[in-house]
N, C-alpha and C positions, 0 to 999 in steps of 0.2 A: 502064568508063563510055564510053571512046572508041567501042568497037564498039555499045554501047546506044545512044549519041547518034546515030551515024551511020546503022544499020540500022533503030532502032525509032523514033527520034525524028522522022524523016521522016514517017510516019504521022501522029504528032501535031500537027506544025507548021500543018496547015489548020484544026485544031480545038483549038487554044490558048484561043480565046476562050470554050470552054464550060467551061473550069477557071479563071475569074478568081477566085473566091471560094478556092482553093487557092493560086493566085499571092500574094493577100493574106495568106493565112495563112503562107505560107513565108517572107515578109516580116517578119512581126510575130513568126514564130518565131525568126528570126535565122539561118534556114538560107539561107547565101549561095551557092544555085546556081539556075539557070535553071529554069524550069518544066519546059521541055522536057526537061532532063537530068533533073530528079526523076521525071517520067513515065516516060521511057525506064527509067531504073534501076529504077523499081516494076515494070514489065513484065518486064524481065530477070530480076530476082530470082525473081518469080512462075514464070517458064519453069525456072529452076533448080530451085525447090521442086517443081515438076510431074515433072521428069526425076528427081529425086532421090528422091522419094517412089514414083514409078513403078518405079523399080529395088528399092527396098526392098520394095515389094508383091509383085514378081515373085519375090524370095528368099524372101518369107513363103509365097507359094504354092508354092514348090518344098519347104519345109520343112514346111507344113500344107497337105496335098492338100486337105483338106476345106473349107477357107477358101472361100467363093463368089468365082465369079471375076469378077463385078461389080465388087467391091472394087477390084480391080487399074485399073479406071478411075475410079470413082466418088472414092476416096479421093485421088488425085492432083489430081482437079480441085478437089476441096473444098481442098484444102491450098494451090494456087495461088491461088484466088481470094480465100482469107481473108488470105495473104501481101500480095497487091496492096491490099486494103482496108485492113489494118493499116498499111502502108505511106502510104495516103492519110490515115489518122487520126494518125499521128506527128506533124505541125505542131500539131495542135490540143492534144495534150498539151505540148508543148514551149512553147505559146503560156501556158498555164497556170502552168507552173514559172518562166518567164521573168518573167511579171507579177508573181509572188510576191517572186521576188529584186529586181526593180527597185523595187518599192514598200516593201521592206524596207531597202534601201539609201539610198532616197531622202532620208529626213530628214537624214542624216549627210553627204551630198553637198551638199544646200542649205544645212547650217551652214558647209561648206568653202567653198561659193561666195561665201556672204555674208562669210565672212573674207577672201577674195581680193578682193571687190569693195571692201571698206572700205580696200584698200590701194591703189585704184585702179587695179587691173587690168581690162583690156578683156574683153568676153564671150569673144572668141574664144581669148584667152590663158587665160581660167579653164577652158574645157573641154580645152584642150592639157594644162594642168597636171592636170586631174581624170582624163585618160587615163592617167596614171602607173600602173603596177602596183604600186608601194609602197603605194598607198591600200587596196589590196585590198578594193575596192567593185565591186558588178555594174555599177553605173552607167558604171564606168569604160570597160567595152567599147562601150557606145554612144557615149561621148565619144570614143573612139578614131575611130569612123566620121564623127562630127561634125567632128573635127578634119582627118580624112582628106579629106572634102569641100572644107574650105576651103583647106587647103595644098596638096593634090594637085591637085583637080579645079577649083579656082578660084571656089567658090561664097562668096556673101557670107554672114555669122551667120544672116541672115533665112532665107535659102533653105535653109540646111542644117539649121536648126531645123525648118523645116517638113518637110523630108524624114525627119528624125527623128521626128516627131511622127505622120507615116503610117505607120511601120514599128513604132509602139510599141505594145504588148500591154496597157499599162496605162492607164486613163482619167486617174489621178493623175498620172501622168508626162508625158500629153500636154497636160494642163491646165497643167503646171508649165512645159512648154516655150513652149506658147501664150503664157503669161504673160510669159515672157523676152521673146518677140517683141514682145507688145503695149506692155510697159513700155519697151523698146528704141526702137521707132518713134515712140512718143508723146513722148519726151525725160524719162521718169519717171526715178525713183532706183531705180536696180538694187540697191543695198545695202539699202534698206528693203524692197523686194519679196523678196529672198532671206531676210531675217531673218524677215518675217511668214509667208512659206512654210514655212521651216523650223519655225518653231512651230506651225505648222497642221497639218504633217505628222507631227511628233512627237506632238502631241495624237492624231491619228488612229492612231499606231503604240500609243500606250499602250492606247487603247481596243480596239484589235485583239487585243493581248496580254490584256486582262481578257476579252474575250469567248471567246478559247480556253481561258483557265483554266475558265470556266464548261463549256464544250463538252468538255473533258478530263474533268470530273467525270462529264458523261453518259456518256463511254466507258469509264470506270472502273466504272460501274454495270453496263454492258452488257458489260462482260468477265465481271464477276462472275456474273452471270446466265447469259450464253451459255456461258462456258467453265469454270465451275467447279460452279455449282448444278446446271444442267440436265444435263451429263454425269453427276455424282454420282447424281443422282435417276434418270436412264435406266438405268445400271448395276445400282442397286438394284432397280429395278423389273423388270428383264430376269432377275436372279437369282430374284426372288420367283415370276416366270411359269416359270421352268426348274425350280424345285422343285415346282410344282403342276402341270405337263404332262409330255408325253411328249417334249420337247424334248431332244436329244442332247446330250452334254457338247462334242462338237465344233461344233454349231450355235451353242451358247452362246460358246464361247471365239471363234469368227469374229465373232459381233455384238460382242463386248465389245473384242476387239482392232481391229475395224472404226472404233469410237466413239473408241479410244484413240489410234490412230495415223492416222486418216483424217478424222474429223469434226472433232475439237479441233483440229489442226494448221490445218486449213481456216479455222475459225472464227477462231483467233488471227491467221492471216494476214490475213484481212479486216479485223479491226479494228486491226491495225498498220497496213495500207493507208490505212484511214480516218483514223487519227490523224496518220498523215505528211501526207496531202493535205491536212488542216485546219490543221496548224500553220504559224504564221508563221515566215519565214526568219530565221535569226541575222544 
């Protein structure tokens, strides 16, 4: 990381303004490294991928002399470019995951904050208590940063919550923090705000769970059609064609095995990814 930052980062330093969207994504994804460091490491890993794939292609050329010579250069270039852009896309995926986890734990956190507020605890102490690892809430990770801003960097609760809302990937969490600031600065009743917010967030969570159950039914039907009915029909259809044509036994076995060990697992993996991406966090 030090080598990448010193030798590659200096070329990015005058051009960091061109990556402001990536800088915001890093903040919202919870990736606590500088933009220059992230870009430097992305290029450094792409260079490692280029060298590694180049060596691999040279070995393959020695083993397989019939392999086209152009592959030795084309494949490493494709690998390095792909690695760089995958690194740039990682913050976006982390933002989506962090958003789901924040919104899932927010109703419980709001209820906890309402209970603390009813005991007369100040907002900064509420976030300090919320940052405890014993609660096992994802909001606790952000509460630690809020407490750090207050207790270490000397910011007040209003400024620290503003910073937290800027790095928030969830509109619900941003609105929740802004509501705390608005209630606190206007002299409103924080206990009532926390109670109303927890009820509203819990209603939203129940609606999300109901929506997920409906979507899960659609995925079940999709799994039945794509992974059971269609492959079965395809195998029967191929067997019938094989009986009425000159297709060899080897060709038939290749097609059937390709469907069984390639097409069906790929379809199942795609459905599993869709289900995992759409389900609310526990």
